[in-house]
Legacy VTK file of the C-alpha trace (Angstrom):
# vtk DataFile Version 3.0
C-alpha trace
ASCII
DATASET POLYDATA
POINTS 314 float
144.918 137.727 71.355
142.287 138.875 73.820
139.220 136.658 74.245
135.987 138.539 74.597
133.913 137.639 77.667
130.531 136.128 76.885
127.563 138.410 76.993
125.795 138.134 80.363
122.373 138.655 78.855
122.955 135.741 76.453
124.212 133.402 79.200
121.461 134.022 81.769
118.695 132.201 79.806
120.946 129.150 79.519
121.657 129.252 83.243
117.977 129.544 84.094
117.159 126.655 81.747
119.824 124.499 83.387
118.485 125.333 86.850
114.927 124.464 85.823
116.108 121.141 84.394
118.042 120.421 87.583
115.015 121.231 89.771
112.800 119.089 87.528
115.261 116.188 87.777
115.357 116.448 91.570
111.561 116.658 91.694
111.153 113.567 89.535
113.780 111.737 91.598
111.965 112.496 94.830
108.660 111.538 93.238
110.111 108.212 92.091
111.533 107.532 95.540
108.135 108.302 97.044
106.462 105.786 94.753
109.101 103.137 95.440
109.266 103.653 99.214
106.156 101.558 100.145
107.377 98.645 98.041
110.879 98.948 99.466
109.519 98.914 103.017
107.285 95.966 102.170
110.215 93.977 100.733
112.506 94.903 103.621
110.018 93.938 106.333
108.615 90.793 104.736
111.675 89.465 102.882
115.028 90.978 103.810
114.580 90.977 107.605
113.120 87.422 107.719
115.952 86.244 105.466
118.540 87.745 107.827
116.766 86.125 110.776
116.770 82.742 109.022
120.471 83.156 108.325
121.110 83.874 112.002
118.971 80.915 113.071
120.888 78.594 110.744
124.113 79.372 112.623
122.735 78.601 116.096
120.961 75.971 118.101
117.473 77.434 117.923
114.791 75.259 119.532
111.195 76.089 118.747
110.259 76.070 122.413
112.356 76.940 125.460
116.060 76.251 125.277
119.515 77.768 124.863
120.332 79.494 121.593
124.037 78.740 121.476
126.325 78.990 118.492
126.270 76.015 116.145
127.863 77.348 112.990
128.875 74.287 110.968
126.751 71.537 112.470
123.346 72.680 111.199
124.641 72.580 107.623
126.824 69.499 107.864
124.187 67.453 109.692
121.494 68.103 107.088
122.662 65.284 104.848
122.835 62.882 107.785
119.052 62.633 107.861
117.760 59.402 106.332
115.039 61.388 104.561
117.244 64.055 102.981
118.462 62.343 99.796
115.174 60.458 99.191
113.363 63.809 99.546
115.765 65.454 97.073
115.353 62.650 94.542
111.578 62.635 94.874
111.367 66.436 94.535
113.472 66.344 91.357
111.391 63.469 89.943
108.151 65.280 90.724
109.492 68.520 89.218
110.505 66.797 85.989
107.156 65.034 85.530
105.048 68.075 86.380
107.077 70.429 84.184
106.839 68.248 81.084
103.164 67.296 81.471
101.933 70.686 82.652
103.680 72.850 80.072
102.882 70.402 77.271
99.176 70.437 78.120
99.177 74.216 78.641
100.717 74.758 75.203
98.154 72.443 73.616
95.273 74.297 75.295
96.721 77.659 74.254
96.925 76.519 70.641
93.333 75.256 70.763
91.932 78.599 71.950
94.365 80.828 70.071
91.948 81.847 67.330
88.801 83.790 68.174
85.880 81.579 67.214
82.350 81.171 68.614
82.686 79.574 72.031
86.418 80.255 72.410
85.844 82.638 75.317
83.813 79.985 77.131
86.563 77.372 76.796
89.215 79.857 77.898
87.203 80.531 81.029
86.635 76.815 81.698
90.328 76.002 81.303
91.373 78.859 83.566
88.674 78.363 86.217
90.560 75.768 88.354
93.355 78.298 88.766
91.046 80.513 90.799
90.838 77.811 93.490
93.465 77.802 96.224
95.945 74.937 96.128
95.136 73.792 99.661
91.406 73.850 98.892
91.953 71.955 95.639
94.090 69.399 97.469
91.373 68.891 100.061
88.792 68.484 97.277
90.884 65.835 95.546
91.590 64.104 98.866
87.854 63.548 99.191
87.593 62.404 95.574
90.453 59.943 95.998
88.924 58.346 99.099
88.373 54.609 98.386
85.299 54.468 100.624
83.457 57.764 100.237
85.012 59.223 97.075
83.055 59.431 93.801
85.764 57.772 91.701
86.280 54.342 93.203
82.697 53.047 93.197
81.896 53.789 89.518
85.083 52.018 88.456
84.125 49.051 90.594
80.584 48.913 89.182
81.901 49.079 85.624
84.058 46.061 86.343
87.301 47.911 85.697
88.590 47.123 89.193
87.905 44.301 91.631
87.603 46.434 94.757
88.022 49.941 96.156
90.854 51.813 94.466
93.487 53.296 96.738
94.650 56.250 94.664
97.119 57.267 97.379
98.025 53.799 98.659
101.274 53.175 96.748
104.228 55.478 96.004
103.550 55.462 92.258
99.794 56.024 92.527
100.296 58.773 95.126
102.758 60.570 92.870
100.582 60.282 89.755
97.451 61.318 91.665
99.219 64.425 92.940
100.548 65.223 89.469
97.004 64.972 88.112
95.815 67.443 90.754
98.580 69.951 89.977
98.044 69.702 86.211
94.284 70.211 86.646
94.917 73.195 88.906
97.607 75.065 86.950
97.137 74.116 83.280
94.805 77.067 82.710
97.185 79.498 84.389
100.112 78.550 82.164
97.755 78.386 79.177
96.989 82.072 79.775
100.695 82.989 79.815
101.346 81.100 76.589
98.169 82.454 75.007
99.400 86.018 75.537
102.646 85.070 73.817
100.805 83.459 70.903
98.627 86.498 70.363
101.691 88.733 70.115
102.946 86.842 67.062
102.004 88.816 63.906
99.452 87.032 61.720
101.314 88.255 58.648
104.071 85.746 59.373
101.583 82.858 59.351
99.981 84.117 56.135
103.343 84.480 54.402
104.363 80.975 55.487
101.103 79.486 54.180
101.553 81.280 50.858
105.024 79.728 50.618
103.473 76.278 51.094
104.688 75.598 54.645
102.870 72.883 56.558
101.429 73.335 60.064
104.348 71.473 61.567
106.861 73.650 59.769
105.002 76.802 60.822
104.949 75.609 64.430
108.683 74.784 64.470
109.911 77.789 62.501
107.581 80.574 63.647
105.525 79.697 66.721
108.159 78.113 68.943
110.958 80.679 68.330
108.655 83.678 68.862
106.999 82.001 71.856
110.330 81.529 73.623
109.918 84.396 76.163
106.532 83.078 77.324
107.878 79.517 77.459
110.871 80.715 79.468
108.647 82.486 81.988
106.379 79.441 82.275
109.365 77.126 82.691
110.863 79.314 85.407
107.607 79.536 87.361
106.804 75.843 86.950
110.224 74.564 88.014
110.447 76.920 90.989
106.919 76.112 92.160
107.465 72.366 91.797
110.723 72.422 93.737
108.887 74.224 96.552
105.907 71.831 96.541
104.302 71.433 99.948
100.526 71.990 100.148
99.438 69.213 97.820
101.559 66.539 99.467
100.840 67.757 102.979
97.086 67.487 102.394
96.942 64.418 100.156
99.657 62.068 101.357
101.253 63.514 104.531
104.501 62.281 102.997
103.289 58.683 102.754
103.101 55.910 102.084
106.293 55.042 103.964
107.759 58.538 103.497
107.883 57.986 99.738
106.352 61.392 98.883
108.307 63.628 101.240
109.502 66.785 99.482
112.334 69.049 100.566
109.925 71.668 101.903
108.101 68.978 103.885
111.459 68.027 105.366
111.923 71.643 106.464
108.465 71.539 108.059
109.312 68.310 109.914
112.568 69.726 111.222
110.866 72.874 112.485
107.508 71.678 113.836
107.967 67.986 114.572
111.578 67.815 115.718
111.260 71.418 117.058
114.681 72.326 115.651
114.470 75.693 113.932
118.233 75.837 113.451
118.330 72.768 111.212
115.182 73.910 109.397
116.734 77.329 108.756
119.960 75.759 107.451
117.988 73.556 105.072
115.985 76.599 103.953
119.183 78.490 103.152
120.466 75.536 101.118
117.183 75.346 99.189
117.326 79.093 98.499
120.909 78.813 97.242
119.959 75.900 94.977
117.019 77.858 93.545
119.178 80.919 92.882
121.783 78.768 91.139
119.143 76.983 89.069
117.457 80.230 88.032
120.829 81.740 87.111
121.599 78.729 84.919
118.182 78.993 83.280
118.641 82.691 82.521
122.131 82.045 81.156
120.873 79.251 78.920
118.026 81.390 77.630
120.371 84.304 76.937
122.728 82.071 74.957
119.749 80.653 73.052
118.608 84.174 72.136
122.079 85.156 70.981
122.529 82.070 68.803
LINES 1 315
314 0 1 2 3 4 5 6 7 8 9 10 11 12 13 14 15 16 17 18 19 20 21 22 23 24 25 26 27 28 29 30 31 32 33 34 35 36 37 38 39 40 41 42 43 44 45 46 47 48 49 50 51 52 53 54 55 56 57 58 59 60 61 62 63 64 65 66 67 68 69 70 71 72 73 74 75 76 77 78 79 80 81 82 83 84 85 86 87 88 89 90 91 92 93 94 95 96 97 98 99 100 101 102 103 104 105 106 107 108 109 110 111 112 113 114 115 116 117 118 119 120 121 122 123 124 125 126 127 128 129 130 131 132 133 134 135 136 137 138 139 140 141 142 143 144 145 146 147 148 149 150 151 152 153 154 155 156 157 158 159 160 161 162 163 164 165 166 167 168 169 170 171 172 173 174 175 176 177 178 179 180 181 182 183 184 185 186 187 188 189 190 191 192 193 194 195 196 197 198 199 200 201 202 203 204 205 206 207 208 209 210 211 212 213 214 215 216 217 218 219 220 221 222 223 224 225 226 227 228 229 230 231 232 233 234 235 236 237 238 239 240 241 242 243 244 245 246 247 248 249 250 251 252 253 254 255 256 257 258 259 260 261 262 263 264 265 266 267 268 269 270 271 272 273 274 275 276 277 278 279 280 281 282 283 284 285 286 287 288 289 290 291 292 293 294 295 296 297 298 299 300 301 302 303 304 305 306 307 308 309 310 311 312 313
């Protein structure tokens, strides 16, 4: 049986349509690459290249000032734990992260629930809660350093005049008071920021669900546990990720307020990196510690994402 060849006049429109679609696809591809190119260059120059340089530095003796840059592949990593400050810094960083995460996210959720509904004055309170977030962390730390001063600060003298304390209060004089004072600063600074993230999540929950639950006789606690928390999980996950990562990388607040004191009791891991690089002038050890911190953060974030994915699937 002879198969009849397709009509050329019927095929040509299909061919032209396919060519136009192919040209359009190439045009959109080039347009997308053009939009992405500045960001790609920015990431490559400011992240990828410095990361490669840090990796190279971690494998060599790399003094900050003049000196030989010889190979030192295992020692920079193996000698990190030999420092007397390493494990105390790790323990303190984890303790600080746990306290800040619980207190900060708990307060942020409470503030978000308070300003969730649009009432007279709600916009004012939202602005007041968020306003400390507009201040830089170093500037806020310097402000609180002046407030915590036992001689010139505005907090110690009123407490002394009220008879609550016998003398000037040293808010940063003991390990416990220094930690709690820094936690108070961080909570004051970032509570409004995380409140805003959670507030966006709360406002995305349909009001019909709340109305249906109230009609069924559900209490506020039941509504919060059964509706608010499950539907707020993405915002809580984002807040948890940002809070844990930022707390593990804490530096500014302790550098300004405590300088790692008293008696090196408030030294964080990032402060240890700073000491290795700019006090001991050993960029190789600082780079090795930075790589270890980066690996720990990547592992922690991967575990968080895996846990959240399993929670969503269950």
